[in-house]
N, C-alpha and C positions, 0 to 999 in steps of 0.2 A: 678455125684458124683466125678469123676476125676477132673472136673473143680473146684469144691468146695475145693478139697484138694490142688490144685495148688494155688488158691487164698489165702487159709489159710496159706500155706507155705510161700508165698510171703510176706504177712502181718507180719508174725512172724519174717522174716529176716529184714524187714524194722524197726520193733520195736526194735529188738536187736541192729541194727546199730545205731539207734537214741539214745538209752539208752547208748550204748558204747561211742558215741561221747560226749554226755553231761557229763557223768561221767569222762571221760578223760580230757575234757575241764575244768571242775570244779577243778579237782585235779591239773592240770597244773597251773591254775591261782592261786590256793591257795598256791602252793609251790613256785611259781616264783614271786608272788606279792611282790614288794619292798616297804618298808616303809622308810621314811626319815624325820628327825626332821627339824624344821625351821632353825636351825643353819647350816644345811647342804644344804640349798637352794642355787642354782646357779643363776647367772644372765644370763640365757640362755632361748631362745624360741625354741620350736620344732614345725615344720610344717609337717604334714603327708599328702603326696599327691601321692597316688598309682593310678595314672591315666596315660593315654597314651600321646604321644608326642604333639599332637595338643592341648589338653586341658592344658597341662603344659606350652606350649608356650603362649597360650592366657592368662594364669594366671601371666605371668612374670611382667606385669605392676602393678598388685596388690601386688606382692611380694615386689616391691620397696616401695610402700606405707606403707606396714607393717613394713619394716625396718625403715622408717622415724618415725613411731609411737614408736617403740622400739629402738631408736637410741643408747641408752646406753647398749643394750643387744647384745649378740651373737645369730645369727640366724642359727639354724641347720635344716636340711631337711631329711626326709625319703621318698625316691621315688623308682621307679622301675629302674632296671639296664639300660634299654634302654632310659630312660629320664634324666639320670644323666648329660649328656652333656648340656641339656637345662638349668638346674639350675647352672651349672658351668659358663654359659655365662651371667647370671643375674648380677653377680659381687658383691653381698652384703651378701653372705652366708659363714658362718664360717666352717661348716662341713656338708658333704653330705653323708648319709648312704643309702644303697640300700637293698630293699627287693627282693631277688633273687629267686622269686617263683611266681606262679600264684596268683594275688591278690584276685581272687574269692575263693581261698582255704586258709585254715589256716595251715601254715607250722610252727609247734611249734619249730622246730630246728632253723629256720630262726629268729623267734621272740626272742628266747633266745639269739641268737648271737647279735641281735640289742640291746637288754637290756644290754649286757656286754659291747658293744661298747659305749653306752651312759654313762655308769658309774652309781654310786650309788647316786649321788646328786639329790635332788629334783629340777625340772625345775621351772622357773618362770611362764611360760604359755605354754600350749600345744594347738595348733590350728589344727582343722580338717575342711578345707574349701571346701571339695569335697562333692557335693550333692549326687553323685552316690557312696556313701560310700561302701567299701568292708568289709567283715567280718574281714579280716586280719588287716585292719586299726583300726577297733573298738577294737579288742583284744589288739593291741599295745597300744591304748589309755587307756585301762583299767589297764594295767600292769605298765605303765611308771608313776612314781610319779611326780606331778606338783601341784603348788599352785592353779592354775585355768586351767580348760579344757573346751575349747569353740569349738563348732561344728556348721555347717550350717545344717538346716533341711534336712533329707533324704527323697527324693521324688521319688526314683526309685524302680525297682523290683529286684535289685541285691540280696536282702535277703528277708526272710519271714517276715510277720507281727509280728510274735512272737519275731524274732531276733531284729527287729526295736524297739519294745517296750522295750526289755531287754537292748539294747545298749544305749538307752536314759540315763540310769542311770550311764553310764561310763563318762558322761560329766557333768560339773557343770552348763553349760549354753548352750542352743540351740538357735541359731539365726534363726528366721522364714524366709522362702522364700516369697518375695512379690507376691501377687495375680496377675495373668495375665502376669507374666514375659515371655519374648519372646526369650531370648538368654542367654548364660552363663555370659556375661558381666553384665547383670542386677542382677543376683544373687551374682556375685562377689561384686558388688557395695553394695548390701544389707548386705553382710558379713562384708565388711569394715566399713560401717556405724554402724553396730552392735558392732564393736570394738571401735567406737568413732572417726573414721577417716572420716572427711567431705570432700568428693571428688565428682567429676562428672565423667561421662563416658569417657570424653576426657582425664582424668588424669590416666586412667588405661589401656591405649593402650599397646599392647605387646612391650617389649623393650629387645632385645637380642644384646649383643655386640660380634663382631667377630674380631679375630686377623688378618684375611686375608683382605687386602685392596681391596676396591671396584674398579674393573677395568673398569666398565661402565662409559661412559662419560656423561650419562644422568640418571635421576631417573628411577628406575625400581621397579617392584613388582614380587614376586615369587609365584608360584602356584604348588601345588602337586596334580596331577589328580588321587587321590585315596582316600581310607578311611580305618579306622581301622577294620571295619566290612563290609562284602559283602553287607548286606542289606542297608548300608548307602551310598554305592558307586553310583555316578551319571554316566550317559552315557557320551560319549565323546562330544556330541553336547551341553550339558548343561555347561560343562567346557569351551567349545569354546565361548559360549554366554557370560559367565562371563568375560573371557579375553577381548573380543571385547568391552564389556560395560565399563570395567575399563580403557582400552586404550583410548576410545573415550572421557571419562570424565576427564582423567588426562594427557594423552599424555605420560604416563610412558611406558617403554618397558617391555613386559612380559618375565619372565624367568621360564621355565617349568622344574621342578626338577624330 
């Protein structure tokens, strides 16, 4: 009897919390949803990338290709605070805004702040190239006015099936991920080709520019022996094997960061 009461109480709390979130979310979106007429349309592109340093660095080559496609437009980016430096080094971005909260959660105060920073004009295109989409990114996409909103297919477990189904309606077009894809570069390539950019894998290699001059007299490669999540981390032996393999095949000096 006691167990039944505890279970019933728990289910009641979950239901109340779920209802409260959905009600608040709908009210927030209804109040803060901006409309803009075609005459207010800007010549700006917005890319939402709420991912970590490694993924943003890998995407740098693709960013350059996007800039080539929209050469007459200003490119703006919304990213996390700790990845802003990556986008600063790409060198083709007009404005970098940061979502200063956990991307797995929806911080409505942060979202409203970003809305205000972007202004009232309708964007030309909003791009969501992150297959591991976060709820915060989807809510931002739903609230920011744009002539076209394009996203890559969401294939992760960052959100529920119900949210994935709902968030599909936030975008005017979803680019599918190719079957049998093996790494991030292959779905970056699919995203770019979905935009009409005909490139190969060699064309989207990471490209970051540094103001500090290279003091090494020979070519080198850098390696960070860590991971964003503990379950992704290798042991030291695997990192050592990678370093030895690269050195033997290229002759480049290893730099461990």
